[in-house]
FIMAR-44167 format. One record per atom (N, C-alpha, C): x, y, z. Coordinates in steps of 0.05 Angstrom, whole numbers, plus 32768, in hexadecimal, padded with zeros to 4 digits. Atoms other than C-alpha are relative to their C-alpha. Layout:
% FIMAR-44167
XYZ
...
//
This chain:
% FIMAR-44167
80107FE98006
7C6A83997E8E
7FE87FF98017
801580037FE9
7C3983A77EC8
7FE480007FEF
801B800F8009
7BEF83917EB9
7FF280207FF2
800F7FEB8008
7BBB83C27E95
7FE57FFC800F
80147FFB7FEF
7B7D83D97EBA
7FEA80087FE6
80167FFD8012
7B3E83DB7E90
7FEC8010800F
800C7FEA7FF2
7B16841B7EA1
7FE180077FF0
80167FF9800D
7ACC84207E92
7FEF801C800D
800B7FE77FF4
7AAC84657E99
7FE280077FF6
80167FFB8008
7A6384747E98
7FFB801F800F
7FFE7FE47FFA
7A5184BF7E99
7FE1800D7FF4
801C7FF4800C
7A0A84E57E98
800880218001
7FFA7FE18004
7A12852C7E83
7FEE800E8018
80117FF27FEC
79DC85407EB5
800F80078016
7FF27FFC7FE6
7A0685367EEC
801D80137FFD
7FE67FF28002
7A44855B7ECE
7FFC80197FF2
80037FE48007
7A26859E7EC3
7FFB80087FE1
80067FF9801B
7A1E85957E78
7FEB7FF27FF6
8018800E800D
79DA85897E58
80017FF97FE7
7FF880098020
79F085857E0F
80107FE38007
7FF180188000
7A0E85427DFC
801B80008006
7FDE80017FFB
7A53852B7E11
800E80007FE2
7FF78007801E
7A7F85307DD2
80217FFA8002
7FE580087FFA
7AC585237DF4
80037FFA801C
7FF680027FE9
7AE585017E2E
801B7FF38000
7FE480067FFE
7B2C84F37E4A
80037FFB801B
7FFD800A7FE6
7B4F84D77E82
80227FFE8001
7FE57FFC7FF9
7B9484D87EA4
800A7FF0801B
7FF2800D7FEA
7BC084B87ED9
801480128008
7FEF7FED7FF3
7BE584E67F08
7FFE801C7FFA
80007FE38003
7BF385337EFC
7FEC80077FE6
80177FF78011
7BB985537ED7
800F800C7FE7
7FEE7FF48019
7BD885637E8D
7FF480207FF5
800F7FEF800B
7BA185967E81
7FE97FFE7FEE
801C80098011
7B58859B7E61
800C7FF87FE5
7FF98005801F
7B6085797E19
80197FF47FFE
7FE780098005
7BA585627E2A
80037FE1800A
7FFA801B7FF5
7B97851A7E4B
7FF57FF07FE8
800980178019
7B8684DB7E24
7FE380017FFD
801A8001800A
7B4984D77E01
7FEE7FE58002
801480198005
7B0E84A77E03
7FFB7FF97FE6
80088001801A
7AFE848B7DC3
7FEB7FE97FFD
801080178006
7AC7845D7DA5
7FE28004800C
80197FF87FF3
7A8A84807DC5
7FF080147FEE
800E7FED8012
7A5184A67DA1
7FF580168015
800C7FEA7FF0
7A3E84ED7DBD
7FE47FFD8007
801B80047FF5
7A0384EB7DEE
8002800B8017
80037FF67FE6
79EA85017E30
800A7FED8014
7FFA80127FEC
79FA84C17E4A
801A7FE97FEF
7FED800D800E
7A3B849D7E33
80107FE88011
7FED800F7FF1
7A65845F7E42
80187FF97FEF
7FE37FFF800E
7AB2845D7E31
80107FF2800F
7FEE80137FF3
7AE884307E42
801D80057FF5
7FDF7FFD8009
7B3884317E3E
80107FEC800F
7FEA800C7FF1
7B7184087E51
8012800E800C
7FEA7FF37FF3
7BA4841F7E81
80157FFA7FFF
7FE5800D8001
7BEB84107E72
800C8007801A
7FF67FFE7FE7
7C0A840A7EBA
802080028004
7FE280037FFC
7C5084007EA7
8010800B8007
7FEE7FF17FF5
7C6C843C7EB8
7FF5800C801D
800A7FF77FE7
7C4384467EF8
800C7FF48017
7FF280077FE8
7C62843A7F3C
7FF07FF08012
801780107FED
7C4484077F6D
7FF680108010
800A7FEE7FED
7C1784267F9C
7FE5800C7FFC
801F7FF48004
7BD2844D7F9F
800280147FED
80007FEB8013
7BC284797F62
7FE180047FFD
80157FF88005
7B87849D7F46
800080047FE1
80077FFF801E
7B6984987EFF
7FEB80178001
800E7FEC8002
7B4A84DB7EEE
7FED80037FE3
800980078019
7B1784E47EB7
7FEB801E7FFA
80177FE97FFE
7AE3851F7E9F
7FF97FFF7FDF
800B80048018
7ABB852E7E61
7FFB80227FF6
80087FE6800A
7AAB856E7E34
7FEA7FFA7FEE
801B80008012
7A66857A7E16
800480107FE6
7FFA7FF78016
7A5785927DD3
8002801C7FFE
80007FE08001
7A5685DC7DE9
801A80068011
7FE37FF97FF5
7AA185D87E03
7FFF8000801B
7FFC7FFF7FE3
7A9285D37E4B
80087FE68010
7FEC80157FF2
7ABB85A47E7B
7FEF7FF58016
800E80067FEA
7A9F857D7EB0
80177FFE8019
7FED80017FE4
7ABD85757EF5
80167FE57FF8
7FEE80198000
7AFA85447EF5
7FFC7FF08014
800680147FEB
7AE885037F19
801B7FEB8001
7FE980137FFD
7B1684D07F32
7FFA7FE18009
8004801B7FF8
7B1B84857F3E
801E7FF9800D
7FE8800C7FF6
7B5184657F72
800A7FE47FF2
7FFD80198005
7B7584287F5D
801F7FFD8009
7FE480057FF2
7BB484077F7A
80147FE87FEA
7FEE800F800F
7BF283EB7F54
80117FED8012
7FED80127FF3
7C1283AC7F73
801B7FFD7FF4
7FE38006800E
7C5C83A07F70
80027FE97FF1
7FFD801A8011
7C6E83717F35
80137FEF8010
7FF580177FF2
7C86832F7F57
800F7FEF7FEA
7FF5800F8012
7CBD830B7F35
7FFE7FDF800A
800780227FF8
7CAB82BA7F35
80167FF78010
7FED80107FEA
7CD082927F68
80117FF07FE9
7FEB800B800C
7D1282777F4E
7FFC7FDD8002
7FFC801B8004
7D17822D7F36
80127FF38012
7FE780077FF2
7D4182077F6C
80027FE17FFE
7FF9801D8004
7D3581BE7F59
7FF77FF57FE7
8006800D801A
7D3681977F19
80017FE08005
7FFF801F7FF9
7D2681497F1D
7FF17FF47FE3
800B800D8016
7D1981107EE7
7FFC7FE28007
800A801F7FFD
7D0480C97EE1
7FF87FF47FE9
8007800E8016
7CF780927EB4
7FDF7FEE800B
8017800C8001
7CB080767EAA
7FEB8002801B
80117FFD7FE8
7C94806D7EF4
8009801A8011
7FFC7FEA7FEA
7C8E80AE7F24
80037FF18018
7FFA800D7FE2
7CB2809E7F63
7FF580198010
80087FEB7FEE
7C9580DB7F80
800B801A7FFD
7FF57FE48001
7C9F81297F85
801880018012
7FED7FFE7FEE
7CE581347F9B
80107FE78000
7FF780188001
7CF580EB7F95
80127FF87FED
7FF780098016
7D0E80E97F4F
801E800A7FFF
7FE47FF78001
7D5680F47F32
8004801F7FFF
7FFE7FE38001
7D6E81397F43
801680097FE9
7FF37FF28012
7D9381667F12
800E80188008
7FF47FEC7FEB
7DC681957F2C
7FFC801A7FEC
800C7FE6800E
7DAD81DD7F11
800880158014
7FFF7FE87FF4
7DB882217F22
7FE880118006
801F7FF57FFB
7D7C823E7F45
7FFA801D7FF1
80047FE9800C
7D5B82757F1E
7FE27FFE7FEA
80167FFE8012
7D2482857EEB
8008800C7FE3
8009801D8001
7D28826B7EB6
801A7FEE8002
7FE880147FFA
7D5482307EBB
80047FF07FE9
7FFC8012801A
7D7B82097E82
800D7FEE8011
7FF080147FF3
7D9A81C67E94
7FFB7FE97FEC
8001801C800B
7DAF81877E77
800F7FEB8010
7FF780167FF4
7DC281457E90
80027FE47FF4
7FFA8019800B
7DDA81007E7D
7FEB7FEC800D
801480127FF7
7DA780CD7E7C
800B7FDD7FF8
7FF8801D7FFF
7DBD80807E8D
7FEA7FF07FF5
801180158008
7D9A804E7E61
80077FE68001
7FF8801A7FFA
7DBB80137E7A
7FEC7FED800E
801280137FED
7D867FFA7EA9
7FE07FFD7FED
801A80008012
7D4B80047E73
7FFE7FE67FEC
800580198011
7D2E7FC27E53
7FFB800C7FE1
800C7FF78019
7D207FC77E09
7FE580097FFB
801B7FF47FFE
7CE27FEE7DF6
7FF8801E7FFE
800B7FDB7FFD
7CBC80367DFC
80058001801B
7FFF7FFA7FE3
7CCE80587E37
7FFD80228003
80047FE37FFF
7CBB80A37E4E
8013800A8019
7FF27FF17FF0
7CE980D37E6C
7FF18018800E
800D7FED7FF3
7CCC81027EA2
80128014800C
7FF67FEE7FEC
7CE181417EC1
7FEE80178009
800C7FED7FF6
7CCB81797EE8
800E80148015
7FF57FED7FF2
7CDC81B77F15
7FF180088016
80067FF57FEA
7CD481D37F56
8007801E8005
7FF67FE37FF8
7CD7821E7F69
80078003801D
7FFB7FFE7FE3
7CEA823D7FAA
7FEB80068010
801C80007FEC
7CA182427FC4
7FFB7FE18001
8008801E7FFA
7C9F81F67FC2
7FF17FF77FE8
80188006800F
7C6F81F77F85
800F7FF07FE9
7FF680118014
7C7C81C07F4F
7FF680087FE6
800C7FFD8015
7C7681CA7F04
7FF07FE77FF6
80148016800C
7C4981987ED8
801C7FF47FF6
7FED8015800C
7C7381597EC4
80037FFC7FE4
80008007801D
7C8981587E83
80107FE77FF6
7FF7801C8001
7C9F811C7E5A
80097FF97FE1
7FFE800B8020
7CBB81027E15
80097FE27FFF
7FFB801F8004
7CC180BA7DFC
80187FF97FF1
7FEF8009800F
7CF580907DE2
80017FE67FFD
8003801E8006
7CFD804A7DC7
801F7FF48007
7FE5800C8000
7D39801D7DE1
7FFC7FE47FF2
7FFD801B8011
7D4F7FE67DB2
80137FE8800A
7FF280137FF1
7D697FA87DC9
801B7FFB7FEC
7FE680018010
7DB47F9B7DB5
80087FE67FFD
7FFB801C8006
7DC17F5B7D94
80137FF3800E
7FE9800E7FF9
7DEC7F287DB4
80177FF97FF1
7FEA80048015
7E107F1B7D75
800E80187FF9
7FEB7FEC8007
7E4C7F497D63
80077FFE7FE8
7FF07FFA8015
7E717F607D26
801A7FF08003
7FE6800F8000
7EA97F2D7D1A
800F80057FE8
7FF47FFE801D
7EB97F377CCF
7FF880187FF0
80057FEB8013
7EBE7F6F7C9F
80077FF87FE4
7FFB8005801D
7EB77F607C54
7FFE801B7FF0
80037FE88014
7EC37F907C1A
80057FEF7FE4
7FFB80078017
7EC27F867BD0
7FFF80137FEB
80037FED801B
7ECD7FA57B8C
7FF17FF47FEE
8010800D8019
7E9C7F9B7B56
7FFE801B7FE5
80087FF38013
7E987FB47B13
7FEB7FFA7FEB
801A80078015
7E6A7FB07AD4
7FFB7FE17FFE
8002801A8003
7E797F697AD2
7FF87FEA8015
800B800F7FE6
7E6A7F547B18
801A80038012
7FEA7FFB7FEB
7E9E7F4D7B55
80177FFC7FF4
7FE78004800A
7EE67F5A7B46
80137FF58014
7FEE80037FEF
7F057F4E7B88
7FF08002801C
80117FFD7FE8
7EEC7F3C7BD0
80157FF88016
7FEB7FFE7FE7
7F137F437C19
7FEF7FFD8016
800F80047FEE
7F007F2F7C59
8015800B801B
7FF17FFB7FE6
7F1D7F4B7C9F
7FF57FF2801B
800D800A7FE5
7F107F257CE3
800A800D8012
7FFD7FF07FE7
7F0E7F4B7D1E
800D7FF1801A
7FFB800B7FE7
7F357F377D61
7FEF7FFE8014
800C7FFE7FEE
7F017F4A7D8A
7FE5800B7FF5
80197FFB800A
7EB57F487D73
7FF4801A8010
800C7FE47FFB
7E8C7F897D7E
7FE780087FF5
801E7FF9800C
7E4A7FA87D79
800180137FE7
80007FEE8018
7E607FDF7D49
801980067FFC
7FE27FFC8007
7EA07FF17D23
800480187FF3
7FF97FE7800E
7EBE80327D0E
80197FFA7FEC
7FEB800C8010
7EE6801C7CD3
801380147FEE
7FF17FF48012
7F1F80397CA9
80137FED7FF2
7FEB800F8007
7F4B80157C7A
800D80097FE6
7FF07FFA8016
7F7C80157C3E
7FF67FEA7FEA
80088015800C
7F567FF07C06
80197FF57FE9
7FED800D8012
7F7A7FBD7BDA
7FF180007FE2
800D7FFB8021
7F757FCF7B8D
80127FF07FEC
7FEE800F800D
7FA97FA17B76
7FF27FEF7FE6
800880148012
7F7C7F727B51
7FE980137FED
800F7FF48019
7F547FAB7B2D
800C80077FE9
7FF77FF5801B
7F587FC17AE6
800E80198002
7FF07FEA8003
7F847FF77AD4
7FEE801B8001
80187FE78007
7F44802A7AC7
7FEA7FF28003
801D800B8005
7EFC80217AC7
7FF4800F8023
801480017FF2
7EC0802F7AF8
7FFD7FE98016
800080187FE9
7EBC80067B3D
7FE8800A8014
800F7FFF7FE4
7E8F7FFF7B78
800F7FF28019
7FF4800C7FEC
7EAE7FF47BBA
7FEA7FFA8012
801280087FF3
7E7C7FCD7BE5
80097FF7801C
7FF5800A7FE0
7E847FC27C32
7FE67FF48014
8017800C7FF1
7E5C7F947C60
800C7FF38017
7FF880137FE4
7E627F727CAC
7FF47FEF7FFF
800880167FF7
7E597F327CC4
80037FFA801D
800180047FE3
7E407F227D0A
80077FE18009
7FF5801A7FF6
7E557EE67D33
7FE67FE97FFB
8018800D8000
7E0E7EC87D28
7FFE7FFA7FDD
7FFF80058018
7E1F7EC97CDB
7FEF80117FF0
80107FEC8013
7DEF7F027CC9
801480167FEF
7FEF7FED800E
7E0A7F327C97
7FF080197FF7
800C7FE58003
7DFA7F777C91
7FF580097FDF
80007FF4801D
7DE57F9F7C4F
801A80097FFA
7FE87FF28008
7E1A7FB77C25
7FFD801A7FF9
7FFD7FE58008
7E2E7FFD7C1F
801480027FE8
7FEB7FFE8015
7E4C800D7BDE
8007801E7FF5
7FF17FE88008
7E7480487BBF
800D80007FE3
7FF08000801A
7E8280577B76
801A800C8003
7FE77FED8004
7EC280707B5F
800E7FF77FE8
7FED8004801C
7EF480727B23
801A7FF4800C
7FE280057FF6
7F36804D7B29
801680138001
7FEE7FE68003
7F59808F7B1D
7FF980108014
80067FEC7FE9
7F3A80B37B5A
80077FEE8017
7FF980117FE1
7F4E809F7BA5
7FE67FF28008
800C80157FFD
7F2F80667BBF
7FF780028024
80097FFD7FE0
7F0380697C06
7FE67FF88001
801A80007FFA
7ECB805A7C2D
7FF48016800A
800B7FE87FF6
7EA280967C33
801180148003
7FED7FE98000
7EE180C17C2A
800F80048019
7FF87FF77FE8
7EF480B77C71
801C7FEB8003
7FE6800B7FFA
7F3C80AB7C88
7FFC7FEC801C
800180187FED
7F4C80727CB9
7FFC800C801D
80007FF77FE8
7F35807E7D02
80197FF98013
7FEA80077FED
7F7280597D1B
801C80047FF0
7FEA7FF8800B
7FB380787D04
80187FF1800A
7FE4800F7FFC
7FEF80457CFC
800B80007FE4
7FF280038016
8027803B7CCA
800E7FE47FFF
7FF6801C8006
80477FFD7CAE
801A80097FEC
7FE87FF9800E
809280057C95
80157FE78007
800B7FFB801F
80B07FE77C69
7FEA7FF27FF7
801E800D800C
80737FD87C3D
8007800A7FE3
7FFE801F7FFE
807F7FB17C0F
801B7FF68013
7FF2800B7FEC
80A97F827C3D
80087FE47FF9
7FFD801E8005
80C97F387C44
7FF17FEF8014
800D800A7FE3
80997F2B7C7E
8009800B8019
7FF77FF27FE7
80BE7F507CB0
7FFF801F7FFE
80067FE48000
80A77F977CC0
7FF8800C801B
80057FF37FE6
80997FC77CF7
7FE1800E7FFB
80187FF08003
80567FE87D07
8005801C8016
7FFB7FEE7FED
8057802D7D28
7FE180098008
801B80007FF5
801380317D54
8000801D800C
80057FE97FF2
7FF080697D74
800C8007801B
7FEF7FF97FEC
8018808C7DA7
7FEA7FFA801F
801380017FEA
7FD880967DD9
7FEC7FE48001
801480158003
7FB280537DE7
7FF97FF9801E
800880017FE3
7F8B80557E27
7FF27FE58008
800A80197FFD
7F71800A7E1A
80147FEE7FF4
7FF080198016
7F907FC87DFB
7FF680037FE3
80037FFE801E
7F927FCA7DB0
80037FE17FF6
7FFE80198009
7F8E7F8A7D88
800D80027FE2
7FF57FFE8013
7FBC7F817D4C
80027FE37FF0
800480178008
7FAF7F497D1A
800880037FE5
7FFA7FFD8018
7FC67F387CD2
7FF47FEC7FEF
800E8011800B
7F9E7F157CA0
80057FFE7FE2
7FF87FFD8020
7FAB7EFD7C57
7FE880077FEE
80127FF88013
7F7F7F0C7C19
7FE67FEE8009
801A800C7FFB
7F4C7ED57C2E
7FF68003801B
800B7FFE7FE6
7F427EF07C73
800E7FEB8017
7FF7800D7FEF
7F687EBE7C94
8018800D8016
7FEB7FF47FEC
7F937ED57CD4
801B7FEF8003
7FE980058002
7FD97ECC7CD2
801880078018
7FEF7FF67FE9
7FF37EF57D0F
7FEB80108011
80137FEF7FEA
7FD07F137D4C
80128000801B
7FF07FF97FE2
7FED7F357D8A
7FEF8019800D
800A7FEE7FED
7FCE7F617DC0
801380158008
7FEB7FE97FF4
7FEE7FA67DD2
7FEF800E8011
80057FF37FE7
7FE97FC07E13
8002801F8001
7FFB7FE28000
7FE2800C7E20
801E80068007
7FE57FF87FF7
8027800B7E3F
80167FF47FED
7FE980068014
804B7FE97E02
800980177FF4
7FF17FEA8011
807A800B7DD8
7FEB80077FE4
800D7FF68019
8056802F7D98
800A7FF07FE8
7FEF800F8016
808A80097D6A
7FFB7FE38006
8005801A7FFE
80747FC27D5C
800F7FEF7FEB
7FF7800B8013
809E7F8D7D37
7FF67FE87FF9
80108017800A
807E7F567D0B
80137FF07FF4
7FEE80148012
80A17F157CF0
7FE77FEF7FF6
800C800E800A
80747EF07CC5
800A7FE77FFA
7FF180198006
80A47EB97CBE
80047FF87FE2
7FF88007801C
80A07E937C7F
7FE480037FEE
80197FF98006
80617EB67C6B
800380017FE0
80007FFE8022
80527EB37C1C
7FFB80177FF6
80047FEA8008
80577EEA7BF2
7FE2800A7FF9
801B7FF4800B
80167F187BE5
7FF880168012
80117FE87FF6
7FE37F477BFF
7FF87FF58021
800B7FFF7FEC
7FD77F4B7C4E
7FF48014800A
800A7FE17FF7
7FB07F797C7C
80058003801D
7FFC7FF97FE3
7FC97F957CBE
7FE6800B800D
801C7FFA7FF3
7F8A7F9B7CE7
8003800D8023
7FFE7FF57FE7
7F8F7FC97D26
7FE2800D8009
801C7FFB7FF6
7F537FCC7D57
8004800F801B
7FFD7FEC7FE4
7F4C80047D8E
7FE380098005
801B7FFC7FFC
7F0B80077DAF
7FED7FF77FED
801680098018
7ED380077D7A
800B80097FE6
7FF47FF5801C
7F0280257D43
80147FE97FF7
7FF080148012
7F267FF77D11
8010800D7FE7
7FEB7FF68017
7F6180097CE3
800E7FED7FF2
7FF280118017
7F777FE17CA7
801280087FEE
7FE97FF98012
7FB77FE77C80
80057FE87FEF
7FFA80168010
7FCC7FBB7C43
80207FFF8008
7FE5800D7FFC
80117F967C52
80027FF07FEA
7FF980118016
80367F7F7C10
80177FEE800A
7FE680157FFA
80667F427C1C
80057FF37FE8
7FEE800C8015
80987F317BE6
800E7FE78006
//
């Protein structure tokens, strides 16, 4: 919208042929709509000397030279001459387009010297970009960003703060879970990871053989780091007659064991698409590893396992792919 013009009109009735007080005043821009048909001034008291003001909306007025006309009428109904005042409307100019966006951490390298972001020039501009945190030490950091328009003018430099936390050297090497009922722990199990890692996306088939045939339980899960530190337990309540899981989430690594139960000889069908090496291990109920094998991406998806003279009982097949770990129960008879 084009700007409004504020007009202040001061009129002496003696100059405009009317000795009686001014009772009405009006204004217009452009063609004369006729006496009494223009826009009236309001808010003044009838007198021989008046001051009246109005705001002129120029949204429909083309750029260029124009005139604002005004006149008054006295209490006897006589009109004054129509006076005019010239004014000029300048073309509305669109703001220059944004042509550069840049960002930096903490210390300003200077205008035009920060990290550029690829944008489509325009106004406004929307942009997203990836921020690499690898080179930042732990602590509070400020991320700054600013823009430059086609005229070379820079915007104010905006910023937001973030905190980088140090990642401990110790990593997760064991996963422990246990069942508890009203009388205390009912059974405990441990999985040892082939490759300690900072975080684990876990899915597994819980072993319920040692539980009572009915009743309420809690399934509690914790992890142990290489420095011996143990996380808080996360527990979920369930009834033995209902499906058992952690957070009701399926395993993030889907693989199959067959036959199961078996005599210590069985096959595993692994995921078809593997972009990085995977690690397969088997552990007994006490968490002791009895089998380990690295599986390369080019290896076949069917893997044969022979546990030799393994004792009958419950074992766990643990498949690690990236940061995901899948666990399945294997029964050897």
